[in-house]
PQR file with spaces between the fields and no chain letter, atoms N, CA, C, O and H, PARSE charges and radii, in Angstrom:
ATOM       1  N    MET     1      28.266   18.285  -23.619 -0.4000 1.5000
ATOM       2  CA   MET     1      28.114   18.038  -22.195 -0.0000 2.0000
ATOM       3  C    MET     1      29.308   17.258  -21.681  0.5500 1.7000
ATOM       4  O    MET     1      29.881   16.418  -22.375 -0.5500 1.4000
ATOM       5  N    THR     2      29.657   17.558  -20.466 -0.4000 1.5000
ATOM       6  CA   THR     2      30.747   16.812  -19.842 -0.0000 2.0000
ATOM       7  C    THR     2      30.198   15.541  -19.204  0.5500 1.7000
ATOM       8  O    THR     2      28.987   15.372  -19.057 -0.5500 1.4000
ATOM       9  H    THR     2      29.191   18.240  -19.902  0.4000 1.0000
ATOM      10  N    LYS     3      31.093   14.674  -18.839 -0.4000 1.5000
ATOM      11  CA   LYS     3      30.723   13.418  -18.189 -0.0000 2.0000
ATOM      12  C    LYS     3      29.921   13.707  -16.917  0.5500 1.7000
ATOM      13  O    LYS     3      28.910   13.053  -16.661 -0.5500 1.4000
ATOM      14  H    LYS     3      32.077   14.811  -18.959  0.4000 1.0000
ATOM      15  N    ASP     4      30.366   14.680  -16.122 -0.4000 1.5000
ATOM      16  CA   ASP     4      29.680   15.029  -14.887 -0.0000 2.0000
ATOM      17  C    ASP     4      28.266   15.560  -15.150  0.5500 1.7000
ATOM      18  O    ASP     4      27.346   15.288  -14.379 -0.5500 1.4000
ATOM      19  H    ASP     4      31.187   15.211  -16.330  0.4000 1.0000
ATOM      20  N    GLU     5      28.099   16.309  -16.230 -0.4000 1.5000
ATOM      21  CA   GLU     5      26.773   16.825  -16.576 -0.0000 2.0000
ATOM      22  C    GLU     5      25.825   15.687  -16.986  0.5500 1.7000
ATOM      23  O    GLU     5      24.640   15.698  -16.650 -0.5500 1.4000
ATOM      24  H    GLU     5      28.847   16.530  -16.857  0.4000 1.0000
ATOM      25  N    PHE     6      26.369   14.709  -17.714 -0.4000 1.5000
ATOM      26  CA   PHE     6      25.563   13.546  -18.077 -0.0000 2.0000
ATOM      27  C    PHE     6      25.136   12.772  -16.835  0.5500 1.7000
ATOM      28  O    PHE     6      23.984   12.352  -16.720 -0.5500 1.4000
ATOM      29  H    PHE     6      27.331   14.700  -17.987  0.4000 1.0000
ATOM      30  N    ILE     7      26.062   12.589  -15.916 -0.4000 1.5000
ATOM      31  CA   ILE     7      25.764   11.872  -14.674 -0.0000 2.0000
ATOM      32  C    ILE     7      24.717   12.631  -13.861  0.5500 1.7000
ATOM      33  O    ILE     7      23.781   12.035  -13.327 -0.5500 1.4000
ATOM      34  H    ILE     7      26.997   12.930  -16.009  0.4000 1.0000
ATOM      35  N    GLN     8      24.882   13.942  -13.773 -0.4000 1.5000
ATOM      36  CA   GLN     8      23.925   14.765  -13.039 -0.0000 2.0000
ATOM      37  C    GLN     8      22.533   14.653  -13.668  0.5500 1.7000
ATOM      38  O    GLN     8      21.536   14.513  -12.959 -0.5500 1.4000
ATOM      39  H    GLN     8      25.642   14.427  -14.206  0.4000 1.0000
ATOM      40  N    GLU     9      22.471   14.714  -14.986 -0.4000 1.5000
ATOM      41  CA   GLU     9      21.201   14.591  -15.699 -0.0000 2.0000
ATOM      42  C    GLU     9      20.576   13.214  -15.464  0.5500 1.7000
ATOM      43  O    GLU     9      19.363   13.099  -15.291 -0.5500 1.4000
ATOM      44  H    GLU     9      23.281   14.827  -15.562  0.4000 1.0000
ATOM      45  N    ALA    10      21.400   12.186  -15.460 -0.4000 1.5000
ATOM      46  CA   ALA    10      20.890   10.827  -15.218 -0.0000 2.0000
ATOM      47  C    ALA    10      20.287   10.720  -13.819  0.5500 1.7000
ATOM      48  O    ALA    10      19.201   10.164  -13.657 -0.5500 1.4000
ATOM      49  H    ALA    10      22.385   12.280  -15.602  0.4000 1.0000
ATOM      50  N    TYR    11      20.976   11.246  -12.810 -0.4000 1.5000
ATOM      51  CA   TYR    11      20.447   11.199  -11.444 -0.0000 2.0000
ATOM      52  C    TYR    11      19.170   12.018  -11.311  0.5500 1.7000
ATOM      53  O    TYR    11      18.257   11.627  -10.585 -0.5500 1.4000
ATOM      54  H    TYR    11      21.859   11.698  -12.942  0.4000 1.0000
ATOM      55  N    LEU    12      19.100   13.127  -11.991 -0.4000 1.5000
ATOM      56  CA   LEU    12      17.896   13.945  -11.971 -0.0000 2.0000
ATOM      57  C    LEU    12      16.720   13.167  -12.573  0.5500 1.7000
ATOM      58  O    LEU    12      15.615   13.181  -12.032 -0.5500 1.4000
ATOM      59  H    LEU    12      19.842   13.445  -12.581  0.4000 1.0000
ATOM      60  N    ASN    13      16.970   12.493  -13.689 -0.4000 1.5000
ATOM      61  CA   ASN    13      15.926   11.681  -14.324 -0.0000 2.0000
ATOM      62  C    ASN    13      15.501   10.519  -13.439  0.5500 1.7000
ATOM      63  O    ASN    13      14.321   10.171  -13.408 -0.5500 1.4000
ATOM      64  H    ASN    13      17.868   12.482  -14.129  0.4000 1.0000
ATOM      65  N    ILE    14      16.427    9.923  -12.729 -0.4000 1.5000
ATOM      66  CA   ILE    14      16.099    8.839  -11.795 -0.0000 2.0000
ATOM      67  C    ILE    14      15.151    9.368  -10.719  0.5500 1.7000
ATOM      68  O    ILE    14      14.156    8.720  -10.394 -0.5500 1.4000
ATOM      69  H    ILE    14      17.385   10.206  -12.754  0.4000 1.0000
ATOM      70  N    ALA    15      15.456   10.535  -10.171 -0.4000 1.5000
ATOM      71  CA   ALA    15      14.622   11.125   -9.127 -0.0000 2.0000
ATOM      72  C    ALA    15      13.228   11.447   -9.658  0.5500 1.7000
ATOM      73  O    ALA    15      12.228   11.174   -8.993 -0.5500 1.4000
ATOM      74  H    ALA    15      16.264   11.061  -10.435  0.4000 1.0000
ATOM      75  N    VAL    16      13.162   12.025  -10.851 -0.4000 1.5000
ATOM      76  CA   VAL    16      11.868   12.374  -11.448 -0.0000 2.0000
ATOM      77  C    VAL    16      11.061   11.102  -11.712  0.5500 1.7000
ATOM      78  O    VAL    16       9.867   11.054  -11.419 -0.5500 1.4000
ATOM      79  H    VAL    16      13.974   12.247  -11.391  0.4000 1.0000
ATOM      80  N    ASN    17      11.703   10.081  -12.258 -0.4000 1.5000
ATOM      81  CA   ASN    17      11.002    8.833  -12.550 -0.0000 2.0000
ATOM      82  C    ASN    17      10.547    8.144  -11.272  0.5500 1.7000
ATOM      83  O    ASN    17       9.490    7.513  -11.250 -0.5500 1.4000
ATOM      84  H    ASN    17      12.673   10.120  -12.495  0.4000 1.0000
ATOM      85  N    ASP    18      11.330    8.259  -10.215 -0.4000 1.5000
ATOM      86  CA   ASP    18      10.943    7.716   -8.918 -0.0000 2.0000
ATOM      87  C    ASP    18       9.673    8.400   -8.423  0.5500 1.7000
ATOM      88  O    ASP    18       8.756    7.741   -7.933 -0.5500 1.4000
ATOM      89  H    ASP    18      12.188    8.772  -10.233  0.4000 1.0000
ATOM      90  N    GLU    19       9.625    9.715   -8.552 -0.4000 1.5000
ATOM      91  CA   GLU    19       8.447   10.486   -8.155 -0.0000 2.0000
ATOM      92  C    GLU    19       7.223   10.069   -8.966  0.5500 1.7000
ATOM      93  O    GLU    19       6.137    9.888   -8.415 -0.5500 1.4000
ATOM      94  H    GLU    19      10.370   10.250   -8.950  0.4000 1.0000
ATOM      95  N    LEU    20       7.405    9.918  -10.272 -0.4000 1.5000
ATOM      96  CA   LEU    20       6.303    9.497  -11.142 -0.0000 2.0000
ATOM      97  C    LEU    20       5.821    8.094  -10.775  0.5500 1.7000
ATOM      98  O    LEU    20       4.618    7.832  -10.754 -0.5500 1.4000
ATOM      99  H    LEU    20       8.288   10.065  -10.720  0.4000 1.0000
ATOM     100  N    ALA    21       6.754    7.200  -10.489 -0.4000 1.5000
ATOM     101  CA   ALA    21       6.394    5.836  -10.108 -0.0000 2.0000
ATOM     102  C    ALA    21       5.601    5.837   -8.804  0.5500 1.7000
ATOM     103  O    ALA    21       4.612    5.114   -8.678 -0.5500 1.4000
ATOM     104  H    ALA    21       7.732    7.413  -10.506  0.4000 1.0000
ATOM     105  N    ASN    22       6.029    6.642   -7.839 -0.4000 1.5000
ATOM     106  CA   ASN    22       5.306    6.726   -6.570 -0.0000 2.0000
ATOM     107  C    ASN    22       3.903    7.271   -6.771  0.5500 1.7000
ATOM     108  O    ASN    22       2.956    6.791   -6.148 -0.5500 1.4000
ATOM     109  H    ASN    22       6.832    7.229   -7.941  0.4000 1.0000
ATOM     110  N    GLU    23       3.760    8.268   -7.635 -0.4000 1.5000
ATOM     111  CA   GLU    23       2.442    8.838   -7.914 -0.0000 2.0000
ATOM     112  C    GLU    23       1.548    7.811   -8.614  0.5500 1.7000
ATOM     113  O    GLU    23       0.354    7.728   -8.324 -0.5500 1.4000
ATOM     114  H    GLU    23       4.530    8.658   -8.141  0.4000 1.0000
ATOM     115  N    CYS    24       2.118    7.036   -9.527 -0.4000 1.5000
ATOM     116  CA   CYS    24       1.347    5.988  -10.205 -0.0000 2.0000
ATOM     117  C    CYS    24       0.867    4.934   -9.212  0.5500 1.7000
ATOM     118  O    CYS    24      -0.277    4.485   -9.289 -0.5500 1.4000
ATOM     119  H    CYS    24       3.088    7.103   -9.763  0.4000 1.0000
ATOM     120  N    LEU    25       1.726    4.541   -8.288 -0.4000 1.5000
ATOM     121  CA   LEU    25       1.334    3.562   -7.270 -0.0000 2.0000
ATOM     122  C    LEU    25       0.249    4.129   -6.361  0.5500 1.7000
ATOM     123  O    LEU    25      -0.676    3.417   -5.969 -0.5500 1.4000
ATOM     124  H    LEU    25       2.655    4.906   -8.225  0.4000 1.0000
ATOM     125  N    ARG    26       0.365    5.399   -6.033 -0.4000 1.5000
ATOM     126  CA   ARG    26      -0.635    6.052   -5.189 -0.0000 2.0000
ATOM     127  C    ARG    26      -1.982    6.076   -5.904  0.5500 1.7000
ATOM     128  O    ARG    26      -3.010    5.766   -5.302 -0.5500 1.4000
ATOM     129  H    ARG    26       1.117    5.977   -6.351  0.4000 1.0000
ATOM     130  N    ARG    27      -1.982    6.438   -7.176 -0.4000 1.5000
ATOM     131  CA   ARG    27      -3.226    6.482   -7.945 -0.0000 2.0000
ATOM     132  C    ARG    27      -3.826    5.086   -8.111  0.5500 1.7000
ATOM     133  O    ARG    27      -5.045    4.918   -8.071 -0.5500 1.4000
ATOM     134  H    ARG    27      -1.147    6.689   -7.665  0.4000 1.0000
ATOM     135  N    LYS    28      -2.964    4.094   -8.295 -0.4000 1.5000
ATOM     136  CA   LYS    28      -3.433    2.710   -8.404 -0.0000 2.0000
ATOM     137  C    LYS    28      -4.122    2.302   -7.110  0.5500 1.7000
ATOM     138  O    LYS    28      -5.190    1.690   -7.134 -0.5500 1.4000
ATOM     139  H    LYS    28      -1.974    4.231   -8.327  0.4000 1.0000
ATOM     140  N    THR    29      -3.513    2.641   -5.991 -0.4000 1.5000
ATOM     141  CA   THR    29      -4.092    2.322   -4.688 -0.0000 2.0000
ATOM     142  C    THR    29      -5.434    3.015   -4.505  0.5500 1.7000
ATOM     143  O    THR    29      -6.392    2.409   -4.025 -0.5500 1.4000
ATOM     144  H    THR    29      -2.646    3.138   -5.971  0.4000 1.0000
ATOM     145  N    ILE    30      -5.501    4.286   -4.889 -0.4000 1.5000
ATOM     146  CA   ILE    30      -6.759    5.032   -4.792 -0.0000 2.0000
ATOM     147  C    ILE    30      -7.833    4.361   -5.638  0.5500 1.7000
ATOM     148  O    ILE    30      -8.962    4.195   -5.176 -0.5500 1.4000
ATOM     149  H    ILE    30      -4.723    4.778   -5.279  0.4000 1.0000
ATOM     150  N    CYS    31      -7.507    3.977   -6.855 -0.4000 1.5000
ATOM     151  CA   CYS    31      -8.477    3.320   -7.734 -0.0000 2.0000
ATOM     152  C    CYS    31      -8.951    1.994   -7.138  0.5500 1.7000
ATOM     153  O    CYS    31     -10.138    1.676   -7.198 -0.5500 1.4000
ATOM     154  H    CYS    31      -6.589    4.112   -7.230  0.4000 1.0000
ATOM     155  N    GLN    32      -8.032    1.226   -6.569 -0.4000 1.5000
ATOM     156  CA   GLN    32      -8.404   -0.047   -5.966 -0.0000 2.0000
ATOM     157  C    GLN    32      -9.347    0.162   -4.785  0.5500 1.7000
ATOM     158  O    GLN    32     -10.328   -0.564   -4.631 -0.5500 1.4000
ATOM     159  H    GLN    32      -7.068    1.484   -6.520  0.4000 1.0000
ATOM     160  N    LYS    33      -9.048    1.146   -3.964 -0.4000 1.5000
ATOM     161  CA   LYS    33      -9.894    1.429   -2.810 -0.0000 2.0000
ATOM     162  C    LYS    33     -11.238    2.011   -3.241  0.5500 1.7000
ATOM     163  O    LYS    33     -12.262    1.751   -2.609 -0.5500 1.4000
ATOM     164  H    LYS    33      -8.251    1.737   -4.090  0.4000 1.0000
ATOM     165  N    LEU    34     -11.231    2.783   -4.297 -0.4000 1.5000
ATOM     166  CA   LEU    34     -12.468    3.346   -4.824 -0.0000 2.0000
ATOM     167  C    LEU    34     -13.375    2.239   -5.353  0.5500 1.7000
ATOM     168  O    LEU    34     -14.589    2.288   -5.155 -0.5500 1.4000
ATOM     169  H    LEU    34     -10.399    2.993   -4.810  0.4000 1.0000
ATOM     170  N    VAL    35     -12.801    1.247   -6.020 -0.4000 1.5000
ATOM     171  CA   VAL    35     -13.584    0.102   -6.509 -0.0000 2.0000
ATOM     172  C    VAL    35     -14.242   -0.612   -5.328  0.5500 1.7000
ATOM     173  O    VAL    35     -15.420   -0.964   -5.389 -0.5500 1.4000
ATOM     174  H    VAL    35     -11.815    1.207   -6.181  0.4000 1.0000
ATOM     175  N    LYS    36     -13.478   -0.824   -4.255 -0.4000 1.5000
ATOM     176  CA   LYS    36     -14.043   -1.480   -3.073 -0.0000 2.0000
ATOM     177  C    LYS    36     -15.181   -0.652   -2.485  0.5500 1.7000
ATOM     178  O    LYS    36     -16.212   -1.194   -2.087 -0.5500 1.4000
ATOM     179  H    LYS    36     -12.521   -0.538   -4.205  0.4000 1.0000
ATOM     180  N    LEU    37     -14.985    0.666   -2.432 -0.4000 1.5000
ATOM     181  CA   LEU    37     -16.017    1.543   -1.892 -0.0000 2.0000
ATOM     182  C    LEU    37     -17.275    1.502   -2.763  0.5500 1.7000
ATOM     183  O    LEU    37     -18.389    1.431   -2.244 -0.5500 1.4000
ATOM     184  H    LEU    37     -14.147    1.107   -2.755  0.4000 1.0000
ATOM     185  N    ILE    38     -17.097    1.547   -4.074 -0.4000 1.5000
ATOM     186  CA   ILE    38     -18.233    1.522   -4.994 -0.0000 2.0000
ATOM     187  C    ILE    38     -19.013    0.214   -4.852  0.5500 1.7000
ATOM     188  O    ILE    38     -20.242    0.209   -4.929 -0.5500 1.4000
ATOM     189  H    ILE    38     -16.192    1.605   -4.496  0.4000 1.0000
ATOM     190  N    ASN    39     -18.304   -0.881   -4.648 -0.4000 1.5000
ATOM     191  CA   ASN    39     -18.950   -2.179   -4.503 -0.0000 2.0000
ATOM     192  C    ASN    39     -19.566   -2.397   -3.127  0.5500 1.7000
ATOM     193  O    ASN    39     -20.296   -3.366   -2.918 -0.5500 1.4000
ATOM     194  H    ASN    39     -17.306   -0.876   -4.585  0.4000 1.0000
ATOM     195  N    SER    40     -19.278   -1.513   -2.200 -0.4000 1.5000
ATOM     196  CA   SER    40     -19.816   -1.660   -0.850 -0.0000 2.0000
ATOM     197  C    SER    40     -21.219   -1.064   -0.766  0.5500 1.7000
ATOM     198  O    SER    40     -21.735   -0.508   -1.735 -0.5500 1.4000
ATOM     199  H    SER    40     -18.684   -0.727   -2.369  0.4000 1.0000
ATOM     200  N    ASP    41     -21.818   -1.193    0.408 -0.4000 1.5000
ATOM     201  CA   ASP    41     -23.151   -0.630    0.644 -0.0000 2.0000
ATOM     202  C    ASP    41     -23.149    0.893    0.558  0.5500 1.7000
ATOM     203  O    ASP    41     -24.196    1.496    0.323 -0.5500 1.4000
ATOM     204  H    ASP    41     -21.398   -1.645    1.196  0.4000 1.0000
ATOM     205  N    LEU    42     -22.009    1.515    0.743 -0.4000 1.5000
ATOM     206  CA   LEU    42     -21.910    2.975    0.714 -0.0000 2.0000
ATOM     207  C    LEU    42     -21.655    3.527   -0.684  0.5500 1.7000
ATOM     208  O    LEU    42     -21.603    4.743   -0.870 -0.5500 1.4000
ATOM     209  H    LEU    42     -21.158    1.025    0.934  0.4000 1.0000
ATOM     210  N    GLY    43     -21.498    2.652   -1.656 -0.4000 1.5000
ATOM     211  CA   GLY    43     -21.129    3.057   -3.009 -0.0000 2.0000
ATOM     212  C    GLY    43     -22.058    4.058   -3.648  0.5500 1.7000
ATOM     213  O    GLY    43     -21.614    5.088   -4.154 -0.5500 1.4000
ATOM     214  H    GLY    43     -21.540    1.664   -1.505  0.4000 1.0000
ATOM     215  N    GLU    44     -23.354    3.764   -3.630 -0.4000 1.5000
ATOM     216  CA   GLU    44     -24.309    4.672   -4.278 -0.0000 2.0000
ATOM     217  C    GLU    44     -24.322    6.033   -3.608  0.5500 1.7000
ATOM     218  O    GLU    44     -24.369    7.065   -4.278 -0.5500 1.4000
ATOM     219  H    GLU    44     -23.715    2.927   -3.218  0.4000 1.0000
ATOM     220  N    GLU    45     -24.282    6.031   -2.298 -0.4000 1.5000
ATOM     221  CA   GLU    45     -24.277    7.302   -1.560 -0.0000 2.0000
ATOM     222  C    GLU    45     -23.021    8.106   -1.862  0.5500 1.7000
ATOM     223  O    GLU    45     -23.079    9.324   -2.032 -0.5500 1.4000
ATOM     224  H    GLU    45     -24.244    5.193   -1.753  0.4000 1.0000
ATOM     225  N    PHE    46     -21.886    7.420   -1.927 -0.4000 1.5000
ATOM     226  CA   PHE    46     -20.630    8.103   -2.211 -0.0000 2.0000
ATOM     227  C    PHE    46     -20.634    8.714   -3.609  0.5500 1.7000
ATOM     228  O    PHE    46     -20.165    9.837   -3.795 -0.5500 1.4000
ATOM     229  H    PHE    46     -21.839    6.431   -1.789  0.4000 1.0000
ATOM     230  N    LEU    47     -21.155    7.993   -4.578 -0.4000 1.5000
ATOM     231  CA   LEU    47     -21.136    8.449   -5.975 -0.0000 2.0000
ATOM     232  C    LEU    47     -22.167    9.530   -6.277  0.5500 1.7000
ATOM     233  O    LEU    47     -22.151   10.111   -7.362 -0.5500 1.4000
ATOM     234  H    LEU    47     -21.536    7.082   -4.426  0.4000 1.0000
ATOM     235  N    ASP    48     -23.061    9.806   -5.335 -0.4000 1.5000
ATOM     236  CA   ASP    48     -24.068   10.838   -5.537 -0.0000 2.0000
ATOM     237  C    ASP    48     -23.381   12.179   -5.815  0.5500 1.7000
ATOM     238  O    ASP    48     -22.566   12.642   -5.016 -0.5500 1.4000
ATOM     239  H    ASP    48     -23.075    9.334   -4.454  0.4000 1.0000
ATOM     240  N    GLY    49     -23.708   12.786   -6.929 -0.4000 1.5000
ATOM     241  CA   GLY    49     -23.119   14.065   -7.323 -0.0000 2.0000
ATOM     242  C    GLY    49     -21.885   13.944   -8.201  0.5500 1.7000
ATOM     243  O    GLY    49     -21.372   14.955   -8.682 -0.5500 1.4000
ATOM     244  H    GLY    49     -24.369   12.410   -7.578  0.4000 1.0000
ATOM     245  N    CYS    50     -21.401   12.737   -8.416 -0.4000 1.5000
ATOM     246  CA   CYS    50     -20.241   12.522   -9.283 -0.0000 2.0000
ATOM     247  C    CYS    50     -20.732   12.242  -10.703  0.5500 1.7000
ATOM     248  O    CYS    50     -21.534   11.337  -10.932 -0.5500 1.4000
ATOM     249  H    CYS    50     -21.817   11.916   -8.025  0.4000 1.0000
ATOM     250  N    GLU    51     -20.240   13.029  -11.639 -0.4000 1.5000
ATOM     251  CA   GLU    51     -20.668   12.861  -13.026 -0.0000 2.0000
ATOM     252  C    GLU    51     -19.843   11.831  -13.782  0.5500 1.7000
ATOM     253  O    GLU    51     -20.324   11.232  -14.744 -0.5500 1.4000
ATOM     254  H    GLU    51     -19.589   13.765  -11.453  0.4000 1.0000
ATOM     255  N    ASP    52     -18.593   11.622  -13.348 -0.4000 1.5000
ATOM     256  CA   ASP    52     -17.729   10.670  -14.020 -0.0000 2.0000
ATOM     257  C    ASP    52     -16.708   10.104  -13.026  0.5500 1.7000
ATOM     258  O    ASP    52     -16.674   10.480  -11.854 -0.5500 1.4000
ATOM     259  H    ASP    52     -18.203   12.109  -12.567  0.4000 1.0000
ATOM     260  N    PHE    53     -15.889    9.201  -13.532 -0.4000 1.5000
ATOM     261  CA   PHE    53     -14.910    8.545  -12.667 -0.0000 2.0000
ATOM     262  C    PHE    53     -13.902    9.539  -12.102  0.5500 1.7000
ATOM     263  O    PHE    53     -13.486    9.422  -10.950 -0.5500 1.4000
ATOM     264  H    PHE    53     -15.917    8.897  -14.484  0.4000 1.0000
ATOM     265  N    LYS    54     -13.514   10.510  -12.910 -0.4000 1.5000
ATOM     266  CA   LYS    54     -12.552   11.513  -12.457 -0.0000 2.0000
ATOM     267  C    LYS    54     -13.099   12.274  -11.248  0.5500 1.7000
ATOM     268  O    LYS    54     -12.369   12.538  -10.293 -0.5500 1.4000
ATOM     269  H    LYS    54     -13.852   10.605  -13.847  0.4000 1.0000
ATOM     270  N    ALA    55     -14.368   12.621  -11.294 -0.4000 1.5000
ATOM     271  CA   ALA    55     -14.999   13.327  -10.170 -0.0000 2.0000
ATOM     272  C    ALA    55     -15.035   12.436   -8.935  0.5500 1.7000
ATOM     273  O    ALA    55     -14.813   12.904   -7.819 -0.5500 1.4000
ATOM     274  H    ALA    55     -14.961   12.407  -12.070  0.4000 1.0000
ATOM     275  N    ALA    56     -15.315   11.151   -9.137 -0.4000 1.5000
ATOM     276  CA   ALA    56     -15.333   10.212   -8.015 -0.0000 2.0000
ATOM     277  C    ALA    56     -13.944   10.078   -7.402  0.5500 1.7000
ATOM     278  O    ALA    56     -13.795   10.018   -6.181 -0.5500 1.4000
ATOM     279  H    ALA    56     -15.496   10.770  -10.044  0.4000 1.0000
ATOM     280  N    MET    57     -12.931   10.032   -8.261 -0.4000 1.5000
ATOM     281  CA   MET    57     -11.555    9.946   -7.757 -0.0000 2.0000
ATOM     282  C    MET    57     -11.181   11.190   -6.957  0.5500 1.7000
ATOM     283  O    MET    57     -10.568   11.087   -5.894 -0.5500 1.4000
ATOM     284  H    MET    57     -13.052   10.081   -9.252  0.4000 1.0000
ATOM     285  N    GLN    58     -11.547   12.353   -7.462 -0.4000 1.5000
ATOM     286  CA   GLN    58     -11.236   13.599   -6.762 -0.0000 2.0000
ATOM     287  C    GLN    58     -11.957   13.651   -5.421  0.5500 1.7000
ATOM     288  O    GLN    58     -11.381   14.068   -4.416 -0.5500 1.4000
ATOM     289  H    GLN    58     -12.045   12.436   -8.326  0.4000 1.0000
ATOM     290  N    LYS    59     -13.210   13.228   -5.407 -0.4000 1.5000
ATOM     291  CA   LYS    59     -13.974   13.206   -4.159 -0.0000 2.0000
ATOM     292  C    LYS    59     -13.319   12.253   -3.161  0.5500 1.7000
ATOM     293  O    LYS    59     -13.196   12.569   -1.978 -0.5500 1.4000
ATOM     294  H    LYS    59     -13.678   12.889   -6.223  0.4000 1.0000
ATOM     295  N    PHE    60     -12.900   11.084   -3.648 -0.4000 1.5000
ATOM     296  CA   PHE    60     -12.246   10.102   -2.786 -0.0000 2.0000
ATOM     297  C    PHE    60     -10.942   10.661   -2.230  0.5500 1.7000
ATOM     298  O    PHE    60     -10.660   10.531   -1.039 -0.5500 1.4000
ATOM     299  H    PHE    60     -13.000   10.826   -4.609  0.4000 1.0000
ATOM     300  N    GLU    61     -10.144   11.288   -3.104 -0.4000 1.5000
ATOM     301  CA   GLU    61      -8.869   11.852   -2.672 -0.0000 2.0000
ATOM     302  C    GLU    61      -9.055   12.926   -1.618  0.5500 1.7000
ATOM     303  O    GLU    61      -8.298   12.987   -0.650 -0.5500 1.4000
ATOM     304  H    GLU    61     -10.373   11.395   -4.071  0.4000 1.0000
ATOM     305  N    LEU    62     -10.057   13.773   -1.798 -0.4000 1.5000
ATOM     306  CA   LEU    62     -10.319   14.825   -0.828 -0.0000 2.0000
ATOM     307  C    LEU    62     -10.742   14.251    0.519  0.5500 1.7000
ATOM     308  O    LEU    62     -10.368   14.760    1.576 -0.5500 1.4000
ATOM     309  H    LEU    62     -10.673   13.724   -2.585  0.4000 1.0000
ATOM     310  N    LYS    63     -11.524   13.185    0.457 -0.4000 1.5000
ATOM     311  CA   LYS    63     -12.060   12.606    1.682 -0.0000 2.0000
ATOM     312  C    LYS    63     -11.090   11.661    2.376  0.5500 1.7000
ATOM     313  O    LYS    63     -10.988   11.667    3.603 -0.5500 1.4000
ATOM     314  H    LYS    63     -11.828   12.771   -0.401  0.4000 1.0000
ATOM     315  N    TYR    64     -10.378   10.852    1.605 -0.4000 1.5000
ATOM     316  CA   TYR    64      -9.534    9.787    2.177 -0.0000 2.0000
ATOM     317  C    TYR    64      -8.070    9.847    1.745  0.5500 1.7000
ATOM     318  O    TYR    64      -7.266    9.033    2.201 -0.5500 1.4000
ATOM     319  H    TYR    64     -10.461   10.846    0.608  0.4000 1.0000
ATOM     320  N    GLY    65      -7.711   10.780    0.886 -0.4000 1.5000
ATOM     321  CA   GLY    65      -6.352   10.814    0.323 -0.0000 2.0000
ATOM     322  C    GLY    65      -5.250   10.912    1.345  0.5500 1.7000
ATOM     323  O    GLY    65      -4.152   10.405    1.115 -0.5500 1.4000
ATOM     324  H    GLY    65      -8.364   11.441    0.515  0.4000 1.0000
ATOM     325  N    PHE    66      -5.508   11.546    2.460 -0.4000 1.5000
ATOM     326  CA   PHE    66      -4.479   11.706    3.483 -0.0000 2.0000
ATOM     327  C    PHE    66      -4.103   10.368    4.116  0.5500 1.7000
ATOM     328  O    PHE    66      -3.038   10.250    4.722 -0.5500 1.4000
ATOM     329  H    PHE    66      -6.400   11.958    2.647  0.4000 1.0000
ATOM     330  N    LEU    67      -4.957    9.372    3.982 -0.4000 1.5000
ATOM     331  CA   LEU    67      -4.676    8.051    4.543 -0.0000 2.0000
ATOM     332  C    LEU    67      -3.729    7.233    3.665  0.5500 1.7000
ATOM     333  O    LEU    67      -3.130    6.256    4.115 -0.5500 1.4000
ATOM     334  H    LEU    67      -5.822    9.468    3.489  0.4000 1.0000
ATOM     335  N    ILE    68      -3.607    7.647    2.415 -0.4000 1.5000
ATOM     336  CA   ILE    68      -2.816    6.856    1.446 -0.0000 2.0000
ATOM     337  C    ILE    68      -1.445    7.486    1.281  0.5500 1.7000
ATOM     338  O    ILE    68      -0.622    6.982    0.515 -0.5500 1.4000
ATOM     339  H    ILE    68      -4.093    8.441    2.049  0.4000 1.0000
């Protein structure tokens, strides 16, 4: 590889890692908000039909994800 190819690869990895970091922060925010929702008076109603945490997260994302 040439020096320019190494630099290009490094910048590409920076961009990919930036995207991954943003997605991790988004998921962290969703989890934090989901915890608040579960602890609220609406928690039981919201969790109705959810078999596991993943299902609850997906339901939350579908309902409120556009806000985050």
